C-alpha positions in Angstrom: 4.4 23.8 -11.9 5.9 20.4 -11.2 8.7 19.8 -8.7 10.2 16.4 -7.9 11.4 15.8 -4.3 13.7 12.9 -3.4 13.6 13.3 0.4 11.7 14.8 3.3 14.4 17.4 3.6 13.9 18.5 0.0 10.1 18.5 0.5 10.6 20.8 3.5 12.8 23.1 1.4 10.1 23.3 -1.3 7.7 24.3 1.5 10.0 27.0 2.8 10.4 28.3 -0.8 6.6 28.4 -1.2 6.3 30.3 2.1 8.3 33.2 0.6 5.5 34.1 -1.8 2.6 33.8 0.6 0.6 36.7 1.9 -1.9 37.0 4.7 -5.2 35.6 3.5 -3.7 32.9 1.4 -5.1 29.3 1.6 -3.0 26.3 0.6 -4.8 23.0 -0.1 -2.6 19.9 0.2 -3.9 16.9 -1.6 -2.3 13.5 -1.4 -2.5 10.0 0.0 -1.6 9.0 3.6 2.1 9.4 4.0 2.6 11.4 0.8 4.3 14.3 2.6 1.6 16.9 3.4 2.7 17.5 6.9 6.4 17.5 5.8 5.6 20.2 3.3 3.7 22.2 6.0 6.7 21.9 8.2 8.7 23.6 5.4 6.1 26.3 5.0 6.3 26.9 8.8 10.1 27.1 8.6 9.8 29.6 5.7 7.5 31.7 7.9 10.1 31.8 10.7 8.1 29.5 13.0 10.2 28.0 15.7 9.2 24.7 17.4 7.5 21.5 16.3 4.8 21.5 13.7 2.8 18.3 13.7 -0.4 17.3 12.0 -3.4 18.4 14.1 -5.2 15.1 13.3 -7.3 15.0 16.5 -7.7 18.7 17.2 -8.3 19.6 13.5 -6.5 22.9 13.7 -3.2 24.2 15.2 -2.0 27.8 15.2 1.7 28.9 15.0 3.1 32.4 15.2 5.8 33.4 12.7 6.9 36.3 10.5 7.4 37.1 6.9 10.7 38.0 5.3 10.2 41.7 6.1 9.5 40.9 9.8 5.7 41.3 9.7 3.9 39.0 12.1 2.0 36.2 10.5 0.1 33.2 11.8 0.0 29.8 10.3 -3.3 27.9 10.6 -2.6 24.3 10.0 -5.8 22.2 9.5 -6.0 18.4 9.1 -9.5 17.4 8.1 -8.8 13.7 7.9 -10.9 12.9 11.0 -13.6 15.4 10.2 -16.9 14.3 11.6 -19.1 16.4 9.3 -20.1 20.0 8.7 -20.8 20.5 12.4 -17.0 20.1 13.0 -16.3 22.7 10.5 -18.6 25.1 12.2 -17.2 24.3 15.6 -13.6 25.2 14.6 -14.7 28.4 12.9 -13.7 27.0 9.5 -15.1 30.0 7.5 -12.9 32.4 9.4 -9.8 30.3 8.5 -10.5 30.5 4.8 -8.5 33.7 4.1 -7.4 34.9 7.5 -6.3 38.5 7.6 -3.5 37.7 10.1 -2.1 34.7 8.4 -2.2 31.8 6.0 -4.1 28.6 6.2 -2.8 25.2 5.1 -5.4 22.4 4.8 -4.6 18.7 4.7 -7.4 16.6 3.3 -9.3 19.6 1.8 -11.7 17.3 -0.1 -13.4 16.5 3.2 -14.6 20.1 3.4 -16.7 19.7 0.2 -18.5 22.9 -0.7 -16.9 24.8 2.1 -13.7 25.3 0.2 -12.8 28.9 -1.0 -12.8 30.0 -4.6 -9.2 31.3 -4.3 -6.3 29.0 -3.2 -3.0 27.4 -4.0 -3.4 23.7 -4.7 -0.5 21.3 -4.0 -0.9 17.8 -5.2 1.6 15.4 -3.8 2.1 12.0 -5.5 4.3 9.2 -4.4 6.6 8.1 -7.2 7.8 4.5 -7.7 11.4 5.4 -6.6 10.0 6.7 -3.2 10.3 10.3 -4.4 7.4 12.7 -4.6 6.0 14.7 -7.4 4.5 18.0 -6.2 2.2 19.9 -8.6 1.6 23.5 -7.5 -1.2 25.6 -9.1 -3.3 28.6 -8.3 -7.0 28.9 -8.5 -8.2 31.0 -10.2 -5.5 30.4 -12.9 -5.2 34.2 -13.6 -4.8 37.1 -11.3 -2.5 38.1 -8.5 -2.2 34.7 -6.8 -1.5 33.0 -10.1 1.2 35.6 -10.8 2.9 34.8 -7.5 2.8 31.1 -8.3 4.4 31.9 -11.7 7.1 33.9 -9.8 7.8 30.8 -7.8 8.3 28.9 -11.1 10.8 31.6 -12.2 12.6 31.5 -8.9 12.9 27.7 -8.9 14.6 27.8 -12.3 17.6 29.8 -11.0 
């Protein structure tokens, strides 16, 4: 699924839309260059999960937690990880990274997931954000694996975005 965004407000709206199909245990990997809009998309996801207050990239702390709720009022936690300054596998162990890959009480959003290497889960939503020449953004959203329940939810997102 490809979506074009022409502003940070629109990128946040895409994130809020994505949040509507998320379930506890989901992991979202955000891939893009510096300044591509990973944190902006995460702010939209947070908004879609009913999180009030600022959501900023946890660049120096690696992980931030925010309490929110789903559309039906169920409590959910957003784990926002920024692995840009990751110092190695010891840092992953220190933050309890394994426990954040499919948390029963929430969803995890990872910026710079490629820095986690082999620690990444087998099941996730991948969002690639590319800067376009006109300052817009191209967001490509896919599920891994490409079949199954998570992929079906991503497909429902496609159908919802067409209306």
